[in-house]
Structure formats: C-alpha cells, structure tokens
NUMARSE-617543 format. One record per atom (N, C-alpha, C): residue in three letters; x, y, z. Coordinates in steps of 0.001 Angstrom, whole numbers, plus 500000, padded with zeros to 6 digits. Example, Ala and Ser with C-alpha at 12.3 -4.5 7.8 and 13.67 -1.06 7.14 Angstrom:
<baros>
ALA513190494310507800;ALA512300495500507800;ALA513200496700507800;SER512850497750507080;SER513670498940507140;SER512900500030507870;
</baros>
This chain:
<baros>
UNK500919498666499946;UNK499978500002500099;UNK500850501085500099;UNK500776502252499008;UNK501430503374498691;UNK500498504641499666;UNK500960505009500500;UNK500220506157501202;UNK500531507407500446;UNK499596508267500064;UNK499962509578499575;UNK500702510489500224;UNK501865510988499656;UNK502506511861500445;UNK501936513279500641;UNK502517514239501222;UNK502074515715501317;UNK502221516180500030;UNK503338515952499283;UNK503391516389497860;UNK502293515929496840;UNK502079514584497066;UNK501030514026496213;UNK499826514728496614;UNK499258515057497678;UNK498229515672498052;UNK498056517102497467;UNK499116517672497375;UNK499176519175496856;UNK499186518960495418;UNK499605518037494720;UNK499637518002493204;UNK498283517369492812;UNK497682516481493592;UNK496443516150493206;UNK495383516964492434;UNK494934516803491198;UNK493775517853490748;UNK492617517549491433;UNK491954518400492171;UNK490967518226493144;UNK489597518689492705;UNK488684518228493294;UNK487199518809492903;UNK486709519070494222;UNK485964520310494488;UNK485278520681495693;UNK483890521090495194;UNK482780520418496107;UNK481521520567495769;UNK480710521490496890;UNK481388521456498035;UNK480718522060499214;UNK481565523216499955;UNK481464524309499352;UNK482280525228499983;UNK481508526647500014;UNK481141527030501146;UNK480496528317501143;UNK481335529618500869;UNK481021530498499926;UNK481853531419499628;UNK481889532442500867;UNK480721532716501618;UNK480780533330502737;UNK481573532866503914;UNK481933531485503645;UNK482771531106504986;UNK484307531032504449;UNK484621531730503322;UNK486082531731502855;UNK486803532920503214;UNK486327533834503746;UNK486893535208504066;UNK487523535233505134;UNK489093534964504572;UNK490062535217505780;UNK490077536414506504;UNK490695536431507865;UNK490609537424508717;UNK491196538788507962;UNK492345538830507091;UNK492867539794506569;UNK491674540664505703;UNK491009539822504964;UNK489890540195503975;UNK488919540881505036;UNK488573540107505849;UNK487527540909507204;UNK487967542251507310;UNK489283542225507783;UNK489866543566508147;UNK489660544668507073;UNK489737544200505806;UNK489941545103504811;UNK488477545536504531;UNK487310544761504634;UNK486077545032504539;UNK485437546020505636;UNK486024545476506720;UNK485624546499507886;UNK486057548022508006;UNK487360548094507262;UNK487807549325507004;UNK487016550143505866;UNK486665549348505060;UNK485820549933504015;UNK484424550441504472;UNK484030549723505522;UNK482515550051506197;UNK482976551064507224;UNK483946551447507694;UNK484226552209508680;UNK483554551460510180;UNK484006550235510354;UNK483602549152511254;UNK484697548970512252;UNK484540548999513313;UNK485688548473514181;UNK485757546912514163;UNK486867546518513767;UNK486996545204513536;UNK486667544324514836;UNK487152544802515919;UNK486747544116517129;UNK485162543745517643;UNK484355544512516740;UNK483100544360517057;UNK482618543119516074;UNK483325542737515076;UNK482856541780514279;UNK483787540358514559;UNK485139540514514789;UNK485831539438514998;UNK487026539870516209;UNK486298539887517333;UNK487121540329518376;UNK488517539643518637;UNK488434538157518366;UNK489667537434518426;UNK489928536683517433;UNK489483536913516124;UNK489741536187515118;UNK488646535224515081;UNK488596534126514218;UNK487947533088514102;UNK488314532177515355;UNK487377531392516067;UNK487782530782517234;UNK488238529172516703;UNK488926528607517692;UNK489539527167517307;UNK488237526176517201;UNK487382526452518010;UNK486173525857518218;UNK484915526581518500;UNK483816526018517939;UNK482439527018518165;UNK481608526140519144;UNK481028526938520093;UNK480131526205521115;UNK478790526025520595;UNK478597525181519419;UNK477548524845518914;UNK477292525779517525;UNK476175525222516874;UNK475829525978515255;UNK475575527354515790;UNK474843527625516746;UNK474372529044516936;UNK475679529916517090;UNK476577529500517695;UNK477867530364517985;UNK478706530441516564;UNK478510529356515783;UNK479141529599514471;UNK478477530638513573;UNK477150530728513716;UNK476239531638512858;UNK476538533041513435;UNK476899533194514717;UNK477129534463515306;UNK478359534991514795;UNK479336534321513978;UNK480469534706513559;UNK480023535005512094;UNK479450533909511324;UNK479102533997510080;UNK478253535210509739;UNK477397535642510107;UNK476358536591509661;UNK477133538108509838;UNK477838538484510940;UNK478588539700511006;UNK479546539819509953;UNK480307538846509703;UNK481270538857508745;UNK480638539007507456;UNK479667538318507050;UNK479143538531505641;UNK478209539770505669;UNK477810540133506713;UNK477059541512506739;UNK477900542780506363;UNK479422542490506348;UNK480146543659505750;UNK480390543590504241;UNK479688542428503555;UNK479801542451502025;UNK478720543331501555;UNK478871544627501268;UNK477704545351500869;UNK477854546021499683;UNK478639545862498700;UNK478941546423497337;UNK479419545435496666;UNK479190545587495212;UNK479763544611494203;UNK481452544546494274;UNK481871545655494678;UNK483306545530494880;UNK483638544666495965;UNK482968544710497144;UNK483128543556498093;UNK482855542130497656;UNK481888541959496798;UNK481617540645496520;UNK482925540318495577;UNK483395541132494553;UNK484486540810493785;UNK485737540342494534;UNK485983541298495818;UNK487251541019496435;UNK487231539766497041;UNK486126539159497700;UNK486131537926498149;UNK486144536672497298;UNK485239536925495993;UNK485511535809495217;UNK486884535651494431;UNK487565536751494334;UNK488912536795493556;UNK489730536121494716;UNK489803536485495952;UNK490617535832497095;UNK490389534307496935;UNK488952533827497129;UNK488940532490496994;UNK489360531809495755;UNK489151532548494509;UNK489944531956493338;UNK491092531468493493;UNK491871532712493869;UNK493325532340494332;UNK493669531135495292;UNK492802531067496138;UNK493231529876497294;UNK492802528555496463;UNK491922528641495687;UNK491451527283494836;UNK492643526912493891;UNK493351528010493415;UNK494360527845492443;UNK495704527175493210;UNK495900527792494350;UNK497034527581495138;UNK496846525986495610;UNK495770525613495664;UNK495483524030496205;UNK495040523150495114;UNK495443523464493908;UNK494984522882492861;UNK493741522107492675;UNK492669522963492921;UNK491261522680492912;UNK490973522891491568;UNK491064522015490581;UNK490661522208489176;UNK489121522731489093;UNK488266522008489767;UNK486806522414489355;UNK486213522563490870;UNK485244523683490954;UNK484701524047492287;UNK483234524344491944;UNK482416523990492919;UNK480914524540493020;UNK480807525111494353;UNK480788526499494461;UNK480815527372495638;UNK479295527656495949;UNK478954527396497105;UNK477496527772497659;UNK477523529244497985;UNK476605530060497188;UNK476596531458497489;UNK475248531783497928;UNK475201532307499181;UNK473830532629499822;UNK473579534181499331;UNK473120534324498116;UNK472977535572497443;UNK472092536568498228;UNK471072535893498920;UNK469997536591499518;UNK470701537506500733;UNK471808536847501251;UNK472540537741502224;UNK473195538864501818;UNK473692538696500481;UNK474474539863500028;UNK473514540867499789;UNK472412540687499097;UNK471311541489498402;UNK470748542147499661;UNK470831541918500980;UNK470134542588501851;UNK470530544169502082;UNK471915544346501605;UNK472456545637501736;UNK471946546582500848;UNK471218546213499873;UNK470720547105498723;UNK471392547002497639;UNK472521546016497493;UNK473015545812496204;UNK472143545513494956;UNK472510546148493822;UNK471634545938492596;UNK472207544479492287;UNK471047543713491883;UNK471403542205491620;UNK472535542044490450;UNK472148542724489270;UNK472979542449488112;UNK474539543000488375;UNK474513543821489260;UNK475961544169489532;UNK476565543239490418;UNK475845542819491294;UNK476278541803492364;UNK476728540516491471;UNK475978539867490508;UNK476297538665489857;UNK477505538994488972;UNK477740540267488246;UNK478787540386487380;UNK479876540432488494;UNK479896541177489412;UNK481143540996490350;UNK481576539767490892;UNK480468539057491091;UNK480841537553491440;UNK481378536707490213;UNK481034537004489175;UNK481553536308487939;UNK482985536645487743;UNK483315538019487579;UNK484482538480487465;UNK485691538067488614;UNK485053538036489718;UNK485994537411490844;UNK486250535915490745;UNK485525535289490479;UNK485628533863490280;UNK486391533425488939;UNK486239534198487808;UNK486866533938486673;UNK488351534367486628;UNK488599534906487832;UNK490239535493487869;UNK491129534187488123;UNK490281533135488545;UNK491134531607488944;UNK491435531133487522;UNK490761531351486322;UNK490989530614485108;UNK492392530958484594;UNK492808529820483807;UNK492492528812483369;UNK492646527689484453;UNK493350527794485475;UNK493743526876486455;UNK492771526431487234;UNK491862527153487613;UNK490624526681488688;UNK489184527322488165;UNK488601526302487653;UNK487216526593487038;UNK486264526754488413;UNK485458527802488328;UNK484594527840489623;UNK483321528406489390;UNK482225527299489622;UNK480932527397489248;UNK479899527658490585;UNK478738528254490436;UNK477943528505491559;UNK476813527811491793;UNK476651527444493095;UNK475381526941493430;UNK474612528075494275;UNK473507528507494002;UNK472764529437494762;UNK471996528910495819;UNK472313529201497131;UNK471562528442498106;UNK470615529482498901;UNK469538529001499537;UNK468615529934500208;UNK468566529278501677;UNK468131530031502557;UNK468127529850503936;UNK466829529172504347;UNK466509528033504828;UNK465286527629505222;UNK464492528611506258;UNK465195529214507320;UNK464782529909508185;UNK464214531235507798;UNK464369531425506470;UNK464030532678506125;UNK462678532746505279;UNK462345531502505188;UNK460901531036504691;UNK460944530868503101;UNK459884530318502553;UNK459841530059501116;UNK459627531169500287;UNK458925532410500902;UNK458769533618500100;UNK460129534290499701;UNK461036534226500680;UNK462415534855500556;UNK463111533928499461;UNK462876532648499625;UNK463716531856498744;UNK463127532069497277;UNK461851532187496892;UNK461307532465495692;UNK461874533840495359;UNK462007534792496024;UNK462777535962495569;UNK464036535798494932;UNK464911534987495600;UNK466113534594495026;UNK466149533909493854;UNK465094532951493772;UNK465166532218492494;UNK464671533143491338;UNK463921534233491427;UNK463519535034490520;UNK464786535759489960;UNK465738535912490706;UNK467041536781490272;UNK467893535750489704;UNK467755534405489757;UNK468659533339489199;UNK468627533471487875;UNK467331533591487271;UNK466933533351485856;UNK467772534036485000;UNK468073535307485031;UNK468792535956484244;UNK470163536612484846;UNK470808535836485695;UNK471785536149486350;UNK473128535836485434;UNK474061537019485382;UNK475293536903484622;UNK476322536247485641;UNK476146534800485860;UNK477105534167486607;UNK477136532818486248;UNK478006531846486402;UNK478094530653486171;UNK477480529694487047;UNK475970529824487069;UNK475172528950488205;UNK474872527662487506;UNK475315526636488298;UNK474938525408487814;UNK473990524540488811;UNK473627525168490053;UNK472826524534490932;UNK471935525443491939;UNK471165524888492595;UNK470369525492493666;UNK470540524672495023;UNK470456525490496071;UNK470652524633497332;UNK469697525154498382;UNK469507524380499378;UNK468744524837500676;UNK469653524468501962;UNK469905525485502568;UNK470565525453503882;UNK469972525915504958;UNK470618526310506216;UNK469714526570507270;UNK469567525625508349;UNK468792526042509193;UNK468437525131510478;UNK467385524063510136;UNK467682522827509955;UNK466859521631509567;UNK465835521605510690;UNK464413521344510073;UNK463212521439510788;UNK462702522748511055;UNK463394523904510909;UNK462798525414511059;UNK461573525555510198;UNK461449525027508987;UNK460327524896508175;UNK460280523757507586;UNK459167523109507341;UNK459087521788506717;UNK459565521905505199;UNK460211520842504970;UNK460646520590503447;UNK459451520645502453;UNK458587520310502796;UNK457349520480501705;UNK457197521784501310;UNK457605522939502030;UNK457116524343501706;UNK458419524645500566;UNK459343523768500343;UNK460256524237499370;UNK460470523302498067;UNK459312522569497810;UNK459388521800496719;UNK459590522489495297;UNK459328523726495293;UNK459491524582494092;UNK461040524611493821;UNK461921524315494529;UNK463301524221494273;UNK463551523187493383;UNK462978521994493499;UNK463179520912492523;UNK462619521140491094;UNK461307521883491047;UNK460909522231489875;UNK461635523193489090;UNK462161524294489898;UNK463107525345489439;UNK464249524836488864;UNK464931524078489768;UNK466307523507489167;UNK466034522629487790;UNK464980521845487959;UNK464515521146486601;UNK464379522122485425;UNK463579523100485604;UNK463361523920484471;UNK464733524668484019;UNK465585524898484922;UNK466812525811484437;UNK467766524846484059;UNK467631523633484305;UNK468598522493483850;UNK469723522592484908;UNK469502522539486267;UNK470485522856487338;UNK470381521551488214;UNK471300521315488988;UNK471263520414489957;UNK470744521029491313;UNK470378520171492321;UNK469879520565493518;UNK470626519767494771;UNK471039520587495568;UNK471596519884496671;UNK471061520458497963;UNK470808519685498993;UNK470047519905500192;UNK471003519520501480;UNK471157520636502315;UNK471692520313503499;UNK470746519684504329;UNK471235518444504764;UNK470303517518505530;UNK471135516604506317;UNK470570516249507621;UNK471494515272508328;UNK472739515665508941;UNK472880517215508915;UNK474044517845509465;UNK473760518043510973;UNK472925518992511202;UNK472397519019512673;UNK471188518242512874;UNK470477517889511620;UNK469172517179511855;UNK469289515926512027;UNK468241514940511579;UNK468089513600511837;UNK468088512906510472;UNK468128511544510429;UNK468101510745509368;UNK466770511129508361;UNK465501511452509143;UNK464370511629508542;UNK464456512927507705;UNK465536513715508035;UNK465760515045507218;UNK466305514635505919;UNK467225513715506066;UNK467621513351504821;UNK466852512477504040;UNK465844511665504411;UNK464869511254503707;UNK463927512200503141;UNK463475513246503613;UNK462791514221503165;UNK463535514929502146;UNK464848515182502175;UNK465601515827501174;UNK465412514984500040;UNK465630513759499996;UNK465421512782498917;UNK463975512815498476;UNK463098512296499215;UNK461816511951498897;UNK460705513202498565;UNK460857514155499277;UNK460173515373499249;UNK460741516326498331;UNK462121516611498399;UNK462649517648497449;UNK463422517218496138;UNK463510515682496376;UNK464319514963494998;UNK465545515584495052;UNK466256515753496003;UNK467877516168496057;UNK468641515388495067;UNK469544515979494295;UNK470780515068493677;UNK471955514886494523;UNK472197515755495564;UNK473069515540496322;UNK472770516023497861;UNK473343515622498850;UNK473025515684500335;UNK474265516427500817;UNK473945517750501262;UNK475087518530501916;UNK475286517906503459;UNK476306517316503775;UNK476727516854505107;UNK475998515288505171;UNK474740515094505495;UNK474312513856505613;UNK474866512838506620;UNK475418513356507508;UNK476254512483508486;UNK475187511671509501;UNK474179512433509700;UNK473149511849510727;UNK472764510607510206;UNK472834510439508890;UNK472468509127508193;UNK472971507982508948;UNK473944508014509494;UNK474609506820509978;UNK473971506251511118;UNK473065506749511700;UNK472195506385512807;UNK471153505443512259;UNK470954505285511034;UNK469683504733510323;UNK470503503649509395;UNK470599502521509809;UNK471159501535508803;UNK470350501257507602;UNK468978501454507566;UNK468354501198506241;UNK468594502354505449;UNK468641503575505935;UNK469081504633505323;UNK470312504565504481;UNK471370504108505346;UNK472616504003504866;UNK472632503020503654;UNK472237502053503823;UNK471782501025502761;UNK471354501610501490;UNK470336502411501577;UNK469837503069500728;UNK470616503998500119;UNK471435504820500824;UNK472227505743500055;UNK473405505114499440;UNK474016503958499881;UNK474743503003499148;UNK474317502565497693;UNK473054501807497755;UNK472389501384496984;UNK472079502199495643;UNK471672503405495924;UNK471388504548495163;UNK472576505415494722;UNK473399505270495439;UNK474805505918495033;UNK474498507342494987;UNK473867507858496170;UNK473554509260496361;UNK474901509901497039;UNK475381510906496337;UNK476482511691497003;UNK476312512317498049;UNK477125512309499030;UNK477121513014500300;UNK478393513879500405;UNK478178515171500632;UNK479075516180500590;UNK479529516275502055;UNK480678515501502538;UNK480986515629503890;UNK482164516336504262;UNK482043517014505373;UNK482954518211505715;UNK483370517841507160;UNK484483517011507260;UNK484669516511508690;UNK485107517387509622;UNK486137518299509323;UNK486419519377510449;UNK485375520236510771;UNK484683520679509834;UNK483611521616510197;UNK482481520877511214;UNK482291519599510961;UNK481461518771511941;UNK481918518692513298;UNK483412518605513395;UNK483838518566514605;UNK483906519728515402;UNK484162521029514744;UNK484475522175515272;UNK483043522895515670;UNK481900522414515206;UNK480689522741515758;UNK479880521864516626;UNK480667520893517051;UNK480326519799518001;UNK479271518809517500;UNK479234518484516095;UNK478408517365515580;UNK479144515957515782;UNK480476515921515697;UNK481221514764516041;UNK482122514987517052;UNK482490514092517992;UNK483368514441519059;UNK484782514520518613;UNK485334514026517640;UNK486644513970516985;UNK486703513616515659;UNK487809513977514898;UNK487840513305513511;UNK487922511732513526;UNK488504511219514475;UNK488706509700514688;UNK487432509019514972;UNK486225509922515398;UNK484934509544515813;UNK483879509995514630;UNK484378510364513477;UNK483422511022512683;UNK482595509901511875;UNK481430510269511613;UNK480573509361510850;UNK481085508834509390;UNK482107509817508991;UNK482603509363507575;UNK483135508009507461;UNK483769507663508625;UNK484273506122508634;UNK483385505037508453;UNK482388505200509068;UNK481365504223508949;UNK480757504161507512;UNK480221505382507035;UNK479634505703505769;UNK480582505077504615;UNK481825505360504811;UNK482683505007503712;UNK482895503328503603;UNK482884502966504912;UNK482936501486504941;UNK481725500633504476;UNK480443501425504612;UNK479353500899504244;UNK479053500889502845;UNK480010501723502063;UNK479789501695500620;UNK479096503039500046;UNK478887503992501027;UNK478113505238500531;UNK479231506095499655;UNK478381506736498859;UNK479208507749497903;UNK479660508948498486;UNK480654508913499248;UNK481270510032500089;UNK482068510834499230;UNK481835512138499488;UNK482844513002498875;UNK483401514107500010;UNK484485514757499994;UNK485074515427501110;UNK485236516703500584;UNK484866517681501581;UNK484936519265501252;UNK485386520066502384;UNK485734521216502234;UNK486023522180503506;UNK484938522975504148;UNK483607523303503404;UNK482748523852504080;UNK482752525392504284;UNK483321525798505279;UNK483615527368505610;UNK485248527238505870;UNK486226527158505001;UNK487532526864505292;UNK488224527927506030;UNK488022529211505935;UNK488419530315506709;UNK488016530007508016;UNK486729530098508200;UNK486089529782509747;UNK486389528622510346;UNK486859527682509635;UNK487089526426510359;UNK488757526285510240;UNK489594527132509820;UNK490906527048509780;UNK491464525879508988;UNK490664525351507850;UNK491121524153507232;UNK491229524626505954;UNK491530523500504845;UNK491610523687503337;UNK490915522391502851;UNK490775522391501631;UNK490513521320500800;UNK491647520108500959;UNK492908520435500923;UNK494033519819500990;UNK494012518953502413;UNK493753519836503344;UNK493701519318504949;UNK492641518365504862;UNK491449518499504269;UNK490326517583504353;UNK490676516226503872;UNK491290516443502629;UNK491606515134501950;UNK492803514385502771;UNK493641515063503422;UNK494725514523504126;UNK493951513813505291;UNK492800514521505886;UNK492300513882506992;UNK491653512538506548;UNK490974512583505204;UNK490455511356504556;UNK491345510393504441;UNK492359510546504070;UNK493472509546503680;UNK493846508807504994;UNK493838509552506138;UNK494176508951507376;UNK493035508101508114;UNK491897508909508034;UNK490821508293508695;UNK490257507051507917;UNK490309507119506555;UNK489744505843505852;UNK490777504914505265;UNK492078505144505596;UNK493350504287505368;UNK493269504160503915;UNK493405505286503177;UNK493481505394501727;UNK494626505179501028;UNK494840504415500045;UNK496368504565499368;UNK496007505545498379;UNK496980505451497321;UNK496868506500496243;UNK495701506158495413;UNK495362504930495202;UNK494119504600494330;UNK492816505025495139;UNK492843504735496200;UNK491567505080496986;UNK491521506541497180;UNK492465507449497287;UNK492429508809497219;UNK491787509391495708;UNK492422508717494610;UNK492109509000493559;UNK490617508721493214;UNK490060507703493844;UNK488615507313493552;UNK487783508264494462;UNK488065508717495642;UNK487483509645496255;UNK486966510770495475;UNK488336511316494602;UNK488113512638494038;UNK487415512095492550;UNK487531511091492129;UNK486532510793490844;UNK485272510883491290;UNK484883510373492444;UNK483368510515493066;UNK483104511916492973;UNK483838512702493469;UNK483427514281493357;UNK483275514764492081;UNK484085514337491121;UNK484014514623489788;UNK482714514297489262;UNK482421513031489451;UNK481169512555488711;UNK479797512932489194;UNK479989513608490579;UNK478722514144491401;UNK478650515582490976;UNK479507516270490209;UNK479380517535489911;UNK478161518101488862;UNK477712519188489169;UNK476539519457488292;UNK476968520162486869;UNK478301519969486660;UNK478973520217485361;UNK478391519468484394;UNK478565519843482955;UNK478233519143481809;UNK479211517878481687;UNK478471516877481055;UNK479223515408481146;UNK480715515802480532;UNK480942516582479690;UNK482307516669479299;UNK483357517166480101;UNK482917518090480917;UNK483772518721481943;UNK484180517596483153;UNK482958516697483548;UNK483228515763484450;UNK484118514514483838;UNK483960514404482706;UNK485069513328482051;UNK486362513815481980;UNK486554515141481752;UNK487800515802481823;UNK488521515755483127;UNK487755516077484077;UNK488141515995485477;UNK488648514483485848;UNK487707513541485588;UNK488181512108485799;UNK489511511905485050;UNK489626512251483816;UNK490621511849482956;UNK492012512697483744;UNK492029513968484225;UNK493029514510484935;UNK493566513662486193;UNK492536513213486972;UNK492885512448488105;UNK493516511054487666;UNK493015510551486524;UNK493565509176486010;UNK495167509574485633;UNK495263510750485064;UNK496691511149484624;UNK497680511287485835;UNK496964511724486833;UNK497937512016488276;UNK498432510547488803;UNK497375509755488783;UNK497777508218489080;UNK498828507675488259;UNK498543507877486789;UNK499571507341485865;UNK501105507963486191;UNK500862509101486354;UNK502330509965486591;UNK502964509311487778;UNK502295509045488979;UNK502821508600490160;UNK503504507188489878;UNK502822506444489148;UNK503376505059488764;UNK504387504875487801;UNK504726505988487078;UNK505648505937486048;UNK507044506204486660;
</baros>
C-alpha cells in the first residue's frame, strides 16, 4: 500500500463541491471589509475565528456579522477573487461554491451588479481553477424569501449550475420548498440540500423523497439509520461530507470518531470538502489528508474519492469526464 505523501496531496487535481463563499473570508479580508465600512474590527471578530465553536448558533454568530460586511459589488469581487486564488493554490481544478445571494442583497446591492462582480472574481482563477456557483437559500427565512432569490437566478450573469437549501433543519418543513426541485429542473440545474447535518435521518429522507435532491450536503446523521445508509449506498447518492466543520461545531466528538468512517465502509458515495474553510481554519488539502488517514486510503483510494466528486458535479458531462481524466493522469504519473 502506497500512502499519498504531502507532495501527492498538493499535486492531486481536486474537485470541491461544498464550500460556502461566505465562509472563505480570511481574517485579513475581514479587516479590509471592516475598514471599507468604517466598522471597528473588534465588533465583528474580536479575537479572530475561534478554534472551536460552542454549537452551530455560535458559528452563525461569526458568519452573519462577517458576511454583513459584504455590501457592494466591489466587496463581492474582492472575496470571490481571494477565493479563486486559494483554489488555484490548492490545485482545485473544479469548484462549486455555495453562494447565499440573499444575504449579500440585503445591503441593497443591485442584483445584476452583484452577479457580474461575482463572475469576474471567480473567473480570475481561470484557466487553473474553474469555479461555478450553487445559489443556496436559507430555510429559516422562509419560502417567500427563497422564491425571491430564485427570480434573480434566471437572468443572472454568473456561472450558476445548481440550487441549494441550507439553514436550520426543521425550522420550516421541507414540503414548503418543493419549488426548488421544479425550478432546478426547469433551469437545467442540480439540487443539493443540507440535511442530516444538525438534523436527523428523517431530514435526509425528506431531502430525497420530498425535495428530490441530487446531492446531500453533509448527511452524517444518516449513520444512525442502517436502512437509510443501505439506501444511500444502493442508490449511489453523493454525500458532501465536511469532517473538520462537523467536529468544530460539536456534531462529532473528534475526527477519529467522525461518521465518515462508517459511511465509507458501508459503501456510501462519500465526497470530502472544506465547508467554511477560513472559519474552520482548514483547506480542501487538509480535508483530503484527513480522509487519507481516517479511511486508510492509498493512492488509488484517494483518486477514487476525487473521481466520486468529479462524477457528482453539476457540470456538463464533458467537464466531468475531463476531471476524471486529469485524476487518472495523476495516478499514472505517480506510477511511472
């Protein structure tokens, strides 16, 4: 068994499908945004991002103030370009970033200007890093707010490939958001639903059966229901798993006790991502290193993990095939 080295992990062509743009804002960029707004940084991040959050509410207590500083198209372009640079640095060849557009628009930003700024910032990573967008809406804000964001997606000048639902599971019943499935189908986009993160296996079932999700964001609560785990494996439903995130908000006691281990052993279609990397002080390379250790992966196992992500992308078939071919080439280069 050949264990991938640090150099291998850096060189591996990566695919990331679950990374919130609003969670990629590094402390230095937060300081720049605070300066632009004339806000005392200590009122937003008094001690920087914490090493661990005392529950999900504590995480949101950092997330919303930081994202509240993003108030102009120039701010959107700033954070998008910084994110693009980071993806290039970690050789993430293809990314789908979750953009909670409704949060940015609360400042009164003109939607077309926001979309254009987002596109320009993300495109600054080309040709090394292709970054597309999944527009997500927050359950807690209700279906009417979600419908308003959907109206803005139709003519958006941005590389949008999917729709998503995030927020506190159980805040509003999944049946109130069935229009997300019909809208994603009408627009030819994928649908990913945060489920089984803070919630229960039933939330995962509802995401699949009520909302028709193509992918499940997190999904780690599924491990508590053997029948659901068997279904996930049988139907090859992709889970977007974010180990460090789950540990640092208290959803798993440690990486060594993270549900990804049992899900992987059960044959579930696991993919690995960084979620909110700045806020959790992690990177996609770190998360893949964690996966190598936790899942006892050799080079072939790591490559297959990334192939799973490539195949689960909402990109056109030709893009998915190219990504798989790049991963295959990486394996071949290591063997030569």
